[in-house]
C-alpha positions in Angstrom: 0.1 0.0 0.0 0.8 4.8 5.3 1.2 8.4 5.7 -1.9 9.8 7.1 -1.8 13.2 8.7 -3.0 13.2 12.3 -5.5 16.0 13.2 -4.9 18.4 16.1 -4.8 15.9 19.0 -1.5 14.2 18.0 1.3 15.6 16.1 1.4 12.7 13.7 1.5 13.3 10.0 0.5 11.6 6.8 1.7 8.0 5.9 0.6 6.2 2.7 -1.4 3.1 2.2 0.5 0.1 0.8 -0.4 -1.6 -2.3 -2.7 -4.6 -2.1 -0.8 -7.7 -3.2 -1.3 -11.4 -2.6 0.6 -12.5 0.4 3.7 -14.5 0.1 3.6 -18.2 1.2 6.0 -20.1 3.4 8.0 -21.1 0.4 8.1 -17.7 -1.3 11.2 -16.2 -2.7 13.6 -13.9 -1.0 12.5 -11.2 -3.2 9.0 -11.4 -2.1 9.8 -11.7 1.6 12.0 -8.6 1.2 9.2 -6.6 -0.4 6.7 -7.7 2.3 9.4 -6.8 5.1 9.6 -3.3 3.5 5.8 -2.9 3.6 6.0 -3.9 7.3 8.6 -1.4 8.1 6.6 1.3 6.3 3.5 0.3 8.3 5.3 0.3 11.6 6.6 3.8 10.6 3.1 4.9 10.0 2.1 3.8 13.4 5.0 5.5 15.1 4.3 8.8 13.4 0.7 8.5 14.5 1.2 7.7 18.1 4.1 10.0 18.8 4.0 13.7 18.8 6.1 15.8 16.5 8.2 17.1 19.3 8.9 16.2 22.9 6.7 18.3 25.3 9.7 18.9 27.7 12.4 20.1 25.5 10.4 20.9 22.2 12.9 18.8 20.2 11.7 16.7 17.2 10.9 13.1 18.1 12.9 10.3 16.6 9.8 8.6 15.0 8.8 11.9 13.3 12.5 12.7 12.1 12.9 9.3 10.6 9.4 8.3 9.2 7.5 11.6 8.5 6.9 11.7 4.8 9.3 8.9 4.0 7.1 6.0 5.0 4.4 7.2 2.7 6.9 7.4 -0.2 8.1 3.9 0.6 4.5 2.6 0.3 3.9 4.3 -2.9 7.0 2.9 -4.4 6.1 -0.6 -3.2 2.6 -0.1 -4.9 4.5 0.3 -8.1 6.6 -2.8 -7.4 3.4 -4.8 -6.9 2.0 -3.8 -10.3 5.3 -4.8 -11.9 4.9 -8.2 -10.3 1.6 -8.5 -11.9 3.2 -7.5 -15.3 5.7 -10.4 -14.8 2.9 -12.9 -14.5 2.0 -12.3 -18.1 5.5 -13.5 -19.2 6.0 -10.7 -21.5 2.6 -11.1 -23.3 1.5 -7.5 -22.4 -0.7 -6.9 -25.5 -4.0 -7.6 -26.9 -6.5 -9.4 -24.7 -4.0 -10.1 -21.9 -3.1 -6.4 -21.6 -6.9 -5.5 -21.5 -7.6 -8.1 -18.8 -4.7 -6.9 -16.6 -5.8 -3.3 -16.9 -9.4 -4.3 -16.1 -8.2 -6.1 -13.0 -6.3 -3.0 -12.0 -9.4 -0.9 -12.2 -11.3 -3.3 -10.0 -8.5 -3.2 -7.4 -8.5 0.6 -7.4 -12.3 0.9 -7.1 -12.4 -1.5 -4.1 -9.5 0.3 -2.3 -11.4 3.5 -2.9 -14.5 1.9 -1.5 -12.7 0.8 1.6 -11.3 4.3 2.1 -14.6 6.1 1.8 -16.2 3.7 4.2 -13.5 4.3 6.8 -14.0 8.0 6.2 -17.4 7.6 8.2 -15.5 7.0 11.3 -14.5 9.9 13.5 -10.7 9.5 13.7 -7.8 12.0 14.2 -6.2 10.5 11.0 -6.6 11.9 7.3 -6.7 8.4 5.7 -4.8 8.1 2.5 -6.9 5.0 1.3 -9.1 6.9 -1.0 -6.2 8.7 -2.7 -4.5 5.2 -3.0 -7.5 3.9 -4.7 -7.5 6.8 -7.3 -3.8 6.1 -7.6 -4.3 2.7 -9.0 -7.0 4.0 -11.4 -4.7 6.7 -12.9 -2.0 4.0 -13.2 -4.1 2.0 -15.7 -2.7 3.7 -18.8 0.8 3.3 -17.6 0.5 -0.4 -17.1 2.6 -2.2 -19.6 4.6 0.8 -20.8 8.4 0.8 -21.2 10.7 1.6 -18.4 12.0 4.7 -20.2 8.4 6.0 -20.6 7.7 5.4 -16.9 11.0 7.3 -15.9 10.2 10.2 -18.1 6.5 10.3 -16.7 7.9 10.2 -13.1 10.0 13.3 -13.7 7.1 15.0 -15.4 4.8 14.3 -12.5 7.6 15.4 -10.0 7.7 18.8 -11.6 4.3 19.6 -13.0 2.3 18.2 -10.0 3.8 20.7 -7.4 3.4 23.5 -9.9 -0.2 22.9 -10.4 -0.7 22.5 -6.7 0.9 25.9 -6.1 -1.2 27.5 -8.8 -4.5 26.1 -7.6 -3.7 26.9 -3.8 -6.6 29.1 -2.6 -8.6 28.9 -5.8 -10.4 25.6 -5.1 -13.3 25.7 -2.5 -13.1 23.3 0.4 -15.4 20.4 1.0 -18.4 20.6 3.2 -16.4 19.6 6.3 -12.7 20.3 5.8 -11.7 18.6 9.0 -13.4 15.3 8.0 -12.4 12.5 5.6 -14.3 11.9 2.3 -17.2 9.6 2.7 -19.4 8.0 0.2 -21.9 10.8 0.7 -19.5 13.7 0.6 -17.8 12.4 -2.4 -21.2 12.0 -4.2 -22.4 15.5 -3.1 -19.2 17.2 -4.6 -17.9 14.9 -7.3 -15.8 17.6 -9.1 -14.3 19.0 -5.9 -13.6 15.3 -4.8 -11.7 14.6 -8.0 -9.8 17.7 -8.0 -8.9 17.2 -4.3 -7.7 13.6 -5.0 -5.6 14.5 -8.0 -4.0 17.8 -7.1 -4.9 19.8 -4.0 -5.5 17.0 -1.4 -3.4 15.8 1.4 -1.9 13.1 -0.9 -2.3 14.5 -4.5 -2.3 11.5 -6.9 -1.0 13.6 -9.8 2.2 14.1 -7.8 2.3 10.7 -6.2 2.4 9.0 -9.6 6.2 9.8 -9.5 6.7 7.1 -6.7 4.4 4.6 -8.5 6.2 4.9 -11.9 9.6 4.6 -10.4 8.3 1.6 -8.3 7.1 -0.2 -11.4 10.5 0.2 -13.0 12.2 -1.3 -9.8 9.7 -4.2 -9.7 10.9 -5.3 -13.3 14.4 -5.8 -12.1 16.0 -9.0 -10.7 15.5 -8.0 -7.0 17.3 -11.1 -5.8 20.6 -9.7 -7.4 22.9 -8.3 -4.9 24.1 -5.9 -7.6 20.6 -4.5 -8.1 20.2 -4.2 -4.3 23.3 -2.3 -4.0 22.4 0.0 -6.8 19.1 0.8 -5.2 20.6 1.6 -1.9 23.4 3.6 -3.4 21.6 5.6 -6.0 18.6 6.2 -3.7 20.8 7.6 -1.1 22.6 9.9 -3.6 19.2 11.2 -4.9 17.9 11.9 -1.3 21.1 13.8 -0.3 21.3 15.6 -3.6 17.8 17.0 -3.2 18.4 18.0 0.4 21.7 19.8 -0.5 20.2 21.6 -3.3 17.3 22.9 -1.1 19.9 24.1 1.6 21.8 25.9 -1.1 18.7 27.6 -2.5 17.5 28.6 0.9 20.8 29.7 2.2 23.5 31.2 -0.1 20.9 31.8 -2.9 18.8 33.9 -0.6 15.7 31.8 -0.6 15.0 32.1 3.1 15.0 35.8 2.9 12.6 35.8 0.1 10.2 33.6 2.0 10.2 36.1 4.9 9.7 39.1 2.7 7.0 37.5 0.6 5.0 36.0 3.5 4.3 38.8 6.1 1.6 36.6 7.7 4.3 34.4 9.1 7.2 35.3 11.3 10.8 34.0 10.6 10.3 31.6 13.6 7.1 30.3 12.2 8.6 29.8 8.8 11.5 28.0 10.3 8.9 25.6 11.9 7.2 25.1 8.6 10.6 24.1 7.1 11.2 21.7 9.8 7.7 20.0 10.4 5.8 20.8 7.3 2.8 23.0 6.7 0.1 23.3 9.5 -2.6 23.1 6.7 -2.7 20.7 3.8 -1.2 23.1 1.4 2.1 25.0 1.6 2.0 28.9 1.4 2.0 30.1 -2.2 3.2 33.7 -1.7 6.4 33.1 -3.7 7.7 30.4 -6.0 10.7 30.0 -3.6 8.4 27.8 -1.4 9.0 25.1 -4.0 12.6 25.0 -3.1 11.8 23.7 0.4 12.4 20.1 1.5 10.1 19.4 4.5 7.6 16.6 5.4 4.5 16.6 3.4 5.2 19.9 1.6 4.9 18.1 -1.8 7.5 20.3 -3.5 9.6 18.9 -6.3 12.6 18.7 -4.2 10.7 17.1 -1.3 9.2 14.5 -3.8 12.8 13.7 -5.0 14.2 13.4 -1.5 11.6 11.1 -0.2 11.7 9.0 -3.4 15.5 8.6 -3.0 15.0 7.7 0.7 12.3 5.1 -0.1 14.6 3.6 -2.8 17.5 3.5 -0.6 15.4 1.9 2.2 14.2 -0.7 -0.2 17.7 -1.6 -1.3 18.9 -1.9 2.3 15.9 -4.1 3.3 16.5 -6.4 0.3 20.2 -6.7 1.2 19.3 -7.7 5.0 16.7 -10.1 4.0 18.7 -11.7 1.2 19.6 -14.5 3.6 17.3 -15.6 6.5 13.7 -15.6 5.3 12.6 -17.6 8.4 14.0 -14.9 10.7 11.9 -12.1 8.9 8.8 -14.2 8.3 6.7 -12.5 11.1 7.4 -9.1 9.5 6.7 -10.5 6.0 3.3 -11.8 7.4 2.5 -8.1 8.5 3.6 -6.7 5.1 1.4 -9.2 3.2 -1.7 -7.8 4.7 -1.0 -4.1 5.2 -4.5 -3.0 3.9 -6.1 -5.0 6.6 -3.8 -3.9 9.4 -3.8 -0.2 8.2 -7.7 -0.3 8.4 -7.5 -1.9 11.9 -5.1 0.9 13.0 -7.7 3.5 11.8 -10.5 1.7 13.7 -8.3 1.5 16.9 -8.1 5.4 16.8 -11.7 5.7 16.1 -12.8 3.7 19.2 -10.0 5.3 21.3 -9.1 2.1 23.3 -5.4 3.0 23.6 -3.9 5.7 25.8 -2.6 8.4 23.6 -0.5 9.8 26.5 1.6 6.6 26.5 2.8 6.4 22.9 5.4 3.6 23.5 2.9 1.2 25.0 0.4 2.0 22.2 3.1 1.4 19.6 4.1 -2.0 20.9 0.5 -3.2 21.6 -0.4 -2.5 17.9 2.9 -4.1 16.5 2.6 -7.2 18.5 -1.1 -7.6 18.0 -0.8 -7.1 14.3 2.1 -9.5 14.2 0.3 -12.3 16.0 -2.8 -11.8 13.8 -1.0 -11.8 10.5 1.1 -14.9 11.4 -1.9 -16.9 12.6 -4.3 -15.8 9.8 -1.7 -16.6 7.0 -0.9 -20.0 8.6 -4.6 -20.9 8.8 -6.4 -19.1 5.9 -3.7 -17.4 3.7 -4.5 -14.0 2.3 -5.6 -11.2 4.6 -9.3 -10.5 4.9 -9.3 -7.4 2.6 -6.5 -8.6 0.5 -8.3 -11.8 -0.3 -11.6 -10.0 -1.3 -9.6 -7.7 -3.6 -7.5 -10.2 -5.1 -10.2 -12.7 -5.8 -12.4 -9.9 -7.3 -9.7 -8.6 -9.6 -8.5 -12.1 -10.6 -12.1 -13.1 -11.5 -12.4 -9.9 -13.7 -9.0 -10.8 -15.4 -10.1 -14.3 -16.2 -13.5 -13.2 -17.5 -11.9 -10.7 -19.8 -9.4 -13.1 -21.2 -12.0 -15.8 -21.6 -14.2 -13.3 -23.7 -11.4 -13.3 -26.3 -10.6 -17.0 -26.3 -14.0 -18.3 -27.6 -13.7 -20.1 -31.1 -15.9 -18.8 -33.8 -19.2 -20.5 -34.1 -21.0 -21.8 -37.4 -24.2 -20.1 -38.4 -27.0 -22.7 -38.6 -28.1 -23.4 -42.0 -25.2 -21.6 -43.8 -21.9 -22.9 -45.1 -18.7 -21.3 -43.5 -16.7 -21.9 -46.8 -18.2 -21.0 -50.0 -17.8 -23.5 -52.9 -15.4 -22.6 -55.6 -17.5 -20.9 -58.4 -15.5 -21.8 -61.5 -16.5 -23.3 -64.9 -17.8 -26.8 -64.9 -15.1 -29.3 -66.0 -16.2 -32.7 -67.3 -14.7 -35.6 -65.3 -12.0 -37.7 -67.0 -13.3 -41.0 -68.7 -14.0 -43.8 -66.2 -14.5 -41.5 -63.2 -18.0 -41.0 -61.7 -19.2 -37.4 -61.8 -18.8 -35.1 -58.9 -22.0 -34.6 -56.7 -24.3 -31.7 -57.3 -23.4 -30.1 -54.1 -20.1 -30.1 -52.3 -19.8 -32.1 -49.2 -19.4 -29.7 -46.2 -16.1 -30.3 -44.4 -15.8 -30.2 -40.6 -15.1 -26.7 -39.2 -11.5 -26.0 -38.2 -11.2 -25.2 -34.5 -8.5 -24.1 -32.1 -8.0 -27.7 -30.9 -6.2 -28.6 -34.1 -3.3 -26.4 -33.0 -2.9 -28.8 -29.9 -2.5 -32.0 -32.1 1.0 -32.8 -33.0 1.7 -33.4 -36.8 1.2 -37.1 -37.6 -0.4 -38.0 -34.3 -2.9 -40.8 -34.9 -4.6 -40.6 -31.7 -5.3 -36.9 -32.2 -6.8 -37.2 -35.6 -10.5 -36.5 -36.2 -12.5 -39.3 -37.9 -15.5 -38.1 -40.0 -18.0 -40.2 -41.8 -18.8 -38.6 -45.1 -21.7 -39.7 -47.5 -20.3 -41.8 -50.3 -21.2 -40.7 -53.8 -23.5 -43.0 -55.8 -21.7 -45.3 -58.2 -18.4 -45.7 -56.0 -17.3 -48.9 -54.3 
């Protein structure tokens, strides 16, 4: 599949929902175990950001959970969503065209719609979390035209979304009206009441703008096509991801420092003091959108700011984390199997996390205890459920539904053509009548209809006696 922004009560910030993918069985490959462990790490990061405040109350210093996971766990989930889509591509064994491509894209649509439905249903709960699940469902729907595209196309698209998405967000800031209740998540009713606003919010101006998050998804699809069991690939992911994250951060520091960006922010934003702007640069915006008083705000790298450099920084951090996790889990699958069990059903456990916040059963003043109760409970549930049943509850429903649609679409193109009753499929040759040679009986007045050729003939080896069809034909009069 998270990075959901916690509303006023806790200082937590957004974390993203992982992609829904069939869980990995006990004999799964190290590649799949590493991917599921990465999902588990991202989910634990989401829980940490939600239960811990942004800063310690006694010394006003940033908490470790927020410093490590804020904004980065969501990026990791989105990258892993792209990886899961690439795994579906691999199941087609390179036959991504025609009916196979149509069937896979139809299954992706069903997956996105069901995730969107889950998110809108959770929106009816009164929680301090701005859930990302509806955005994630839209993300899968937008990804449909990109399914099966070349890796070069996907990388160019990722760069396009990373630049154009923040620009559109900056331009539309303040011009789009808010939903009926800005403090509440979208529900089935509010989305139906304001469909245009809902779509614009999901794509550009919302907490997790899909038009910008496609950057993570496209890069994840390219990564998922690689041989992830290769140590060389794992080292490349860790190295290049770290370089990208560091480069984006350094460029931001240069622009805001020696280039004079910080002074431009202060001069162009009189509604905020220098101290308040410093807090925004450290913790992210208080509201959904960053200030848009000057284009220099796009030079910022801060959690949940959705600027071009922030996207590149979090993307690099997510890719580096994925490479490191694949390296660590390269040997020792049994040791990491409990975490892989969590990662195999992150949609179910994420939804459970939202419900726990809704019913308020844990003491928010004791974040360490709340964190460990959820981690241990989720791990026990995931291990037992997968051992007894297999796929997670929500994962099983979504997987079965999408697989059913895929099979139906493929089957609709595999039906052999049928004969039309009372009509010949092959027309007789309409040439001049030629008299038969002497001693040979004349041909019948009407040609004998030959058996229709079906697809089964392609399955019969040449010269196979057992596979031949025997047909009794009427014998012309006068023959022996």
